[in-house]
N, C-alpha and C positions, 0 to 999 in steps of 0.2 A: 648550133642553133641559129635559126634565121628569123627575122621579123616578118610580119605579115603585111602585105600591101592592103590598101583599102579594099574592103569587100572580101578578103580571103580569111577563112576561118578553118581551123583544123578540128580534130576531135577534142572534146572538152576534158579529156583526162580519164582517170581511173573509173571503172564501173562501180555501181552500187552506191548506197548512201545518198546524201544530198549534195548537189553541186550548184553553185550560183554563178551564172555567167553575167558579168557586168560589161555590157557592150556600149560603146560610144555610138551616138546617132550618126546617120549618113550625112552626106554633104548638103549644105545650104549656101545661099548666095552670100551670107555673112562670112562663111568660111573662106570663100573665094576672095573676098575683100579684106580678109583678116580683121574683121570688125568684132569688137567685144560685144557679145550678145548674151545677156544672162536673164532677162526678164521674160517670163512666160506670158502669152503662148509663143511668141517669137515667130520667125519665118518658117515657111514650109521647105520641104526638100526640093532641090533642083532635079532636073531630069536624070542627071548623073547620080544624084542621091537616091532616087527611086531604084535605079539599077543596082546600086550598092546594097540597098535594103533587100532586094530580091535575091542577090547573090548570098547575102548573109542567111536568109531563110533557107535557101537551097543547101547551104553548107551545114545547117543545123537540122536538116530534115530527118537524118538518121538518129538523132539524139532522143532520149526519152523525156521530152519536154513536158512538164506537168502544169506549168503556168508561165504566162508572159506578162510582164509589167513594164510600164513606161513612166517617165516623169511627167510633170504637167506641161512640158513644152511640146508644141505641135510636132517638131522635128523628131522627137523621141517616139511619139505615138505613131507617126507615119513609118518610122523605121521598124517598129515592133509589129505593125499590122500584117505584113506578109509572113512573119514567123508564126504569129498566132493562127493565121489562116491555114498554114501548112499543117498545123497540129489540131485544127478544129477547136481552137480555144479563143476566148475573148482577150482583148488587150485591157488589162486592168491598170488604171492610173493610180500611182502612188505619190502621196505628198512627201516632201522632205528630200527628194532626190533630184531636184532641179539644180541648175548650175550655180556655182558660187556667185552671189550678187556683186557686181563690180561698181555699183553706185554711180558716182560722177563720171565714170569712164564708159557708161552704157552707150553703145552704138558708135563709139569712136574707133577709128582705124589709123589715126595719125601716129607718127613715130614716137612722139612724147608720151601719148597715152599708152601705147604698147610697152614702152620702156617702164612706165610706172606700174603697169599690171605685172610684168614679169619680175620686177624688183620685189614686189610684195609676195608674189607666188613663190619666188626662190627662198624668201625668208620662211615661208610656211613649210616648204619641203625640208628646210634646214632645222625645223623644230620650233620656231618662234610663232606660236599659234594665236597670239593675241594682237598681232598687227593687223589692222583692218585695211581692206581695199578703200580707196578714197571715197568716203560716203557710203561704203558698202559693208559687207560682212567680214568678220574675222574667221580664221581657219577653225577656231574653237567652236564658233556658232555653226559653221558648215558641218563639221564632224559630228556635232551633237545631233543635228536633225537627221543626218544620214544613218548614224548608228541606231537611232530609234526606229527608222523605217526598215532597215535590214533586220533588226531584231524582231520586229513584228512579222516579217516574211518567214523568218526561221521558225517561228511558232506555228505558222500555217502549214509548213511542209516538212516532211521527214525523209523523203527520198525523191529520186528523179532529178531532172535538170530544171532549174528555175532561171528564166532569162529576164534580166532587168536592163532596159535601155535607158541610159543616162548620159552623162557629159564628161568630157575629158578631164578638166581640172578637178572636178569632184572625185572621179574614180582614182586619179593619181594621188590625190591628197588623202582620201579616207582609207584606201586599201591597206596601207601599212599599219594603220591603227586597229584594223579588224582581225589581223592574222598574227599567229604566234611565230611562224618561221621567218627567217631573215630574207629580205628581198635586197639583192645587191644594189648599191647606190646607182651604179651604171645602168642597171635594168630599170630601176624606179624612175630615173630621170628621162627615160626614153619616151618620146612623144607618142600619144595614142592616136592613130589615124582614124579617119571616119570608118565606122563599123569594126574598128579594132576592139579587142576585149581582154578582160582579165577574168580568170576562172578561180573561184574559191571552192574548196571542198570542206564540208562540215566534218570536224574532228572532235568527238566528245572528250578526248584526252587533252585537247589544247585548252589553255586557260582562257583564250578568247573565243573558242568554239569553231575557229576556221583556220585553214591553211591555204596559202596561195600556191596553186599548182601550175599556173601558166600566166604569163604577162606578155601580151601581144606577140605571141609566138615563141617566147623564151620559156622553156619548161623548167620548173623549179622542183627541188627535192622536197 
């Protein structure tokens, strides 16, 4: 199994039923500066980012996409736009799927701020969901709003592929709480590149209602 480079997307998995593609937005200037950027609407895509978004749309062109959603961030909506256009659909903005708010670290790119961010995020991935970002959200707060948003989407759709463009930290944090199957720690800790994605399949026999079938190129049982 091999990871996907930015802009590369394979088939979303098994046919039939409902599949949810959680895609990270394409490149922004903040990504290039490694700046912590969580407050909507945020920066637009770079030229490279627009190219990545076009490549993502091209890769998903053969999928039975029935809806395209994006967070309240401009970069997510711009990434979603060519996907929606390819399928003759609108981009629907969904609340609750914006990036985890980093509070006092917003806009920072210095070493100490990045260290503080990753220290908290690592504790989240390890299961301590009540530690907040400095002046920002806890993982429990992030997961609660995301689970509500995705639960509403599941009620709207029963089949086909639903694409939701969101954010790296959020996708990596919330996916393990949404699915019943095990995601290996090594896979779960893998960084999600721009336009990388995680694919969930609706499973009525699962206690959570979802299985993770792909994580940025790694196919899961």
